[in-house]
C-alpha positions, -999 to +999 in steps of 0.1 A: +540+542-145+517+517-162+531+491-186+510+507-213+527+541-207+561+525-206+555+508-240+546+541-257+574+560-240+601+539-256+585+536-290+611+548-315+607+557-352+580+568-375+549+555-392+547+566-429+519+560-454+529+579-489+566+571-483+579+551-452+568+530-422+583+533-387+594+519-354+569+517-325+563+499-293+599+493-283+604+487-246+635+482-223+633+464-190+660+485-174+637+516-177+608+501-158+604+519-125+603+498-093+572+505-071+569+497-034+554+463-027+516+464-022+513+500-035+496+505-069+515+530-090+497+561-100+487+565-136+499+598-148+503+617-180+532+606-202+545+626-231+559+599-254+592+606-270+581+592-304+575+603-339+547+585-356+534+586-391+558+613-404+535+622-433+503+624-414+513+631-378+514+610-346+524+613-310+545+644-311+580+655-306+586+667-270+588+704-263+622+719-273+633+689-294+642+692-331+642+663-354+661+666-388+652+638-412+671+633-445+652+611-468+656+594-502+627+579-521+625+559-553+593+549-571+588+529-603+557+525-625+552+504-656+522+506-679+517+479-706+485+484-726+471+469-757+442+487-775+422+478-805+403+501-829+381+485-855+353+460-859+348+426-842+333+402-868+335+371-847+350+365-812+382+353-830+381+377-860+390+414-855+394+438-884+412+471-874+444+484-858+462+472-827+482+497-807+507+486-780+519+511-754+548+505-730+556+532-704+582+532-677+584+559-651+611+564-624+610+591-597+639+600-574+633+624-545+658+636-520+643+657-492+651+672-458+623+674-432+625+693-399+600+688-370+601+710-339+582+703-307+569+739-301+550+728-270+542+694-254+511+692-277+520+712-308+546+702-334+556+723-365+570+707-396+586+717-429+597+695-459+620+706-488+622+681-517+644+679-548+629+658-576+644+639-606+619+622-630+625+600-660+600+585-684+603+563-715+573+558-737+571+534-766+540+531-788+538+504-815+510+504-842+504+471-859+481+460-888+492+490-909+517+489-938+543+493-927+542+489-889+558+518-870+571+525-835+572+558-817+598+563-789+599+592-766+622+599-736+615+627-711+632+638-679+636+668-656+651+677-622+642+707-601+630+717-567+597+700-557+567+714-538+577+726-503+553+715-476+546+729-441+524+712-415+512+715-379+502+686-356+483+689-324+477+662-298+441+664-285+443+641-255+468+624-230+460+588-238+452+578-203+428+550-190+432+529-221+422+556-245+440+559-279+459+591-288+442+614-312+462+639-332+449+666-356+470+675-386+470+703-411+493+702-441+498+728-469+516+720-501+530+749-521+537+753-558+575+757-557+580+728-581+576+731-619+539+722-625+524+707-657+518+742-671+553+755-663+572+731-684+583+736-720+561+723-748+563+722-786+539+740-810+514+711-808+513+714-770+532+681-764+555+683-733+592+684-738+600+677-702+584+664-670+569+684-641+585+682-607+554+696-588+516+695-589+512+731-600+483+736-576+481+747-540+466+720-516+454+719-480+450+687-462+433+683-428+435+649-412+431+630-379+454+603-367+447+576-340+473+556-322+463+527-299+491+511-279+487+474-271+522+462-260+542+450-278+523+465-307+508+499-316+478+502-339+474+532-361+449+548-384+446+580-404+418+597-423+423+629-443+408+650-471+429+669-496+415+701-510+432+710-543+425+747-551+412+756-585+434+779-605+429+802-635+458+790-657+452+812-687+478+796-709+479+788-746+491+752-751+492+750-790+505+772-817+488+754-846+455+761-864+434+749-835+450+775-812+438+760-779+438+780-747+434+766-712+414+788-689+403+772-655+416+740-641+400+723-610+421+694-598+401+666-581+401+665-544+412+633-526+401+612-496+431+595-479+428+565-456+455+544-440+457+519-411+480+492-398+501+479-369+537+484-357+552+455-338+584+456-316+608+427-321+633+439-295+643+472-278+660+484-310+641+468-339+605+469-351+585+463-382+552+477-396+524+462-417+497+485-431+476+496-460+468+530-475+443+541-502+438+575-519+405+581-537+411+610-561+383+628-578+379+640-614+400+669-627+380+694-647+397+715-674+382+743-694+395+748-730+389+777-752+393+776-790+405+811-799+397+806-836+359+806-829+356+813-792+339+780-783+345+767-748+348+730-739+350+715-704+367+682-701+367+658-670+393+632-664+387+598-648+388+592-611+418+574-596+421+547-570+456+545-556+461+517-531+493+502-516+504+476-491+529+491-465+559+472-452+584+488-429+615+481-408+633+503-383+665+501-362+674+525-333+711+532-336+712+553-304+687+574-284+690+603-310+693+585-343+673+557-361+671+542-396+637+536-412+631+517-444+597+516-460+583+497-489+550+503-507+536+477-531+509+490-554+478+468-555+455+490-577+458+499-613+465+535-607+492+530-580+530+529-587+544+494-588+569+500-560+580+528-537+611+525-516+618+551-489+649+554-467+649+579-437+673+587-409+657+609-382+683+627-361+670+643-329+685+670-308+674+694-280+674+730-289+655+746-259 
């Protein structure tokens, strides 16, 4: 067995890019096979016993092995924005109204993921999340008599969007070649979407959504390149958000607005990085991920006169630095801790993810 194959065989943990970063490239000397002197060992196929990039796929779970992974994730986002509406007479003289907005958002998600090695090359996955969200919004308007402040607190907890996925390993990773894995993920609408929550007569939400409200399909490809004691990884995917005919009235006032069709923006997802083994039980990961999300188009109908208006949102650029740590408790259980630090304006400030994969043989 080559040193490269041994390095991958004892890689433990998971690489995660929307929630956690894993353990990889961990090697033990006692597991190195002794070859006869003067005889070059044959390079043969090795099916690595490793989970990589839990969210996007990686070298797969061996046939007949089930991995159950409880997970807890916390994310925080703060928005502090000052806007001015009025006239600029000089660079130092402004006549108008200043508005200050301070928003704090906290998301807590507890989920259970199951991954089954159906064959040596095919893995099936299901994820069931439960979501709690909390948001506080304070808007202060100055330069009016008198100044006033508007405070609003919203929250909600419910089942999130259940996901199912399939991962297929295309090649065997021999002769210095990287592993290539194809992934296909489907996200359902089991959570409460933005058009499922309660609103007042003016259409203002009275609670927060716990799901996207739209079906999505995400094909992607993952590459893993072992280079002991490290493993390099990269993932490229495209998320298709399916258009939906909402047909929902959002206001009960004189305007009587009706939402017809909503087409959420598709997204391009990119991530890459490196996992490095510190010792046979511990590793860390450093990486980067970026989601480029297109415009969402919404069609409004004014029932009072029948006019139709189509509104497009802005594009989003969500980028984050990935830091991860993993510790192998025993051959079947590990602990993974991932941290995402938002580095673009649209990204959450921080996302902390704790996972504990538990493996077992079922057939």
